[in-house]
C-alpha positions in Angstrom: -14.0 14.4 -39.4 -11.5 11.5 -38.7 -8.6 13.4 -38.2 -10.5 15.8 -35.8 -11.6 12.4 -33.5 -7.5 11.4 -34.1 -6.6 15.0 -32.9 -9.2 14.4 -29.8 -7.3 11.3 -29.0 -3.9 11.7 -29.0 -4.6 15.4 -27.3 -5.5 13.2 -24.1 -3.5 13.1 -21.1 -2.3 9.7 -21.3 -1.4 10.3 -25.1 0.2 13.6 -24.1 2.2 11.6 -21.5 3.2 8.8 -23.4 4.4 11.2 -26.4 6.0 13.8 -24.4 7.4 11.8 -21.4 11.0 10.5 -21.6 10.7 6.6 -20.5 7.1 6.1 -21.1 6.8 5.1 -25.0 10.1 3.1 -24.8 8.1 1.3 -21.6 5.1 0.5 -23.5 6.8 -0.5 -26.6 8.8 -2.9 -25.0 5.6 -4.6 -23.4 4.1 -4.5 -26.6 7.0 -6.5 -28.4 6.9 -8.9 -25.6 3.4 -9.4 -25.8 3.6 -9.5 -29.5 6.7 -12.1 -29.2 4.4 -14.4 -27.1 1.3 -14.0 -29.5 3.4 -15.0 -32.6 5.5 -17.9 -30.7 2.5 -19.4 -29.3 0.7 -19.6 -32.7 3.5 -20.5 -34.4 3.7 -23.4 -32.4 0.2 -24.5 -33.4 1.2 -23.7 -37.0 4.2 -25.5 -37.3 2.4 -28.4 -35.8 -0.2 -28.2 -38.4 2.2 -28.2 -41.0 4.2 -31.0 -39.3 7.3 -29.4 -38.9 7.3 -29.7 -35.1 5.7 -31.6 -32.2 4.9 -34.5 -34.5 4.1 -36.5 -31.7 1.4 -34.4 -29.8 -2.0 -33.9 -31.2 -3.1 -31.1 -32.9 -5.9 -30.7 -30.0 -3.0 -30.9 -27.3 -0.9 -28.5 -29.0 -3.8 -26.0 -29.3 -5.1 -26.5 -25.9 -1.8 -25.7 -24.1 -0.5 -22.7 -26.4 -4.4 -20.9 -26.5 -4.3 -19.3 -23.3 -1.2 -17.8 -23.7 -2.0 -16.4 -27.3 -5.2 -14.9 -25.7 -3.5 -13.2 -22.9 -0.3 -11.9 -25.0 -3.2 -10.8 -28.0 -5.1 -9.0 -25.3 -1.4 -7.1 -23.8 -0.4 -6.3 -27.2 -4.1 -4.8 -28.4 -3.5 -2.6 -25.1 -0.2 -1.3 -25.7 -0.4 -0.9 -29.3 -3.9 0.9 -28.8 -1.6 3.4 -26.4 1.1 3.6 -28.9 -1.4 4.5 -31.2 -3.1 7.4 -29.1 0.6 9.0 -28.7 0.3 10.2 -32.2 -3.0 9.1 -33.8 -2.8 11.2 -37.0 0.2 10.1 -38.5 -0.1 6.4 -37.3 -3.8 6.3 -38.8 -1.9 7.7 -42.1 0.5 5.0 -42.0 0.2 2.3 -45.2 2.2 -0.3 -43.1 0.1 0.2 -40.1 -3.1 0.0 -42.2 -1.4 -2.9 -43.6 -0.9 -4.4 -40.5 -4.4 -3.9 -38.8 -5.8 -5.5 -41.9 -3.4 -8.4 -42.0 -4.3 -9.2 -38.2 -8.4 -9.4 -39.3 -7.3 -11.7 -41.9 -5.4 -13.9 -39.5 -8.2 -13.5 -37.4 -10.5 -15.0 -40.4 -7.8 -17.9 -40.9 -8.1 -18.9 -37.5 -11.7 -18.7 -37.3 -11.8 -21.0 -40.2 -9.7 -23.2 -39.0 -12.0 -23.4 -35.5 -15.2 -23.6 -37.2 -14.4 -25.6 -40.6 -11.3 -26.8 -41.1 -10.3 -28.1 -37.5 -13.5 -29.3 -36.3 -12.0 -32.9 -36.3 -8.7 -31.8 -35.1 -9.2 -34.4 -32.2 -8.4 -36.9 -34.6 -5.1 -35.4 -36.0 -2.9 -37.3 -33.5 0.1 -37.5 -35.4 1.6 -35.1 -38.0 0.9 -38.1 -40.8 -3.2 -37.6 -39.6 -2.8 -34.0 -40.1 -5.0 -33.2 -43.4 -3.8 -31.2 -46.3 -6.4 -28.4 -45.5 -5.2 -28.3 -41.8 -1.4 -28.1 -43.0 -2.5 -25.1 -45.7 -4.0 -23.3 -42.7 -0.9 -23.5 -40.8 1.0 -22.1 -43.5 -1.2 -19.2 -44.3 -1.4 -18.2 -40.9 2.6 -18.5 -39.9 2.9 -16.6 -43.3 0.2 -13.9 -42.4 1.9 -13.2 -38.6 5.3 -12.9 -40.4 3.9 -10.1 -42.7 2.1 -8.8 -39.6 5.6 -8.5 -38.0 7.5 -7.1 -40.9 4.8 -4.3 -41.4 5.1 -3.7 -37.9 8.7 -2.9 -38.0 8.3 -0.6 -41.2 6.0 1.5 -39.2 8.8 2.9 -37.0 10.7 3.7 -40.4 8.4 5.2 -42.0 6.1 7.0 -39.0 7.2 10.8 -40.0 6.4 10.1 -44.1 3.7 9.7 -46.2 3.5 6.1 -47.5 
């Protein structure tokens, strides 16, 4: 059932054009990588501030407010381009362990972000200096940074293993 749905997806006109065209896949992949760079870079700015490594003179709230618009715009672009790339060879990508792990890690990173915004960082406006950031904030930042590094690593391995069963 799932494989027939995936086959239908990869047989669409746009998926076929991406897969069989000379330049569409590399252009979409380039935009995907650039979008991911912005996502991870903007998240890393906040994470490193939470950990206390950078922007020690700015509050967590200032850092977050400046970075989140970039994060969300870039995340939407990465999701769209990632979906287009996936559609070009959906049956192979769906069975690739590295893609499965990457998607799972993105979900976990989303829950980590939700935990920060809902519970951990409710009083982050008071974290004016790095010394004011409590351990729970530092832990959330370190976990987030580690998750996004793992997401990038899994993403790189997809291309090297797409034609193998892992």
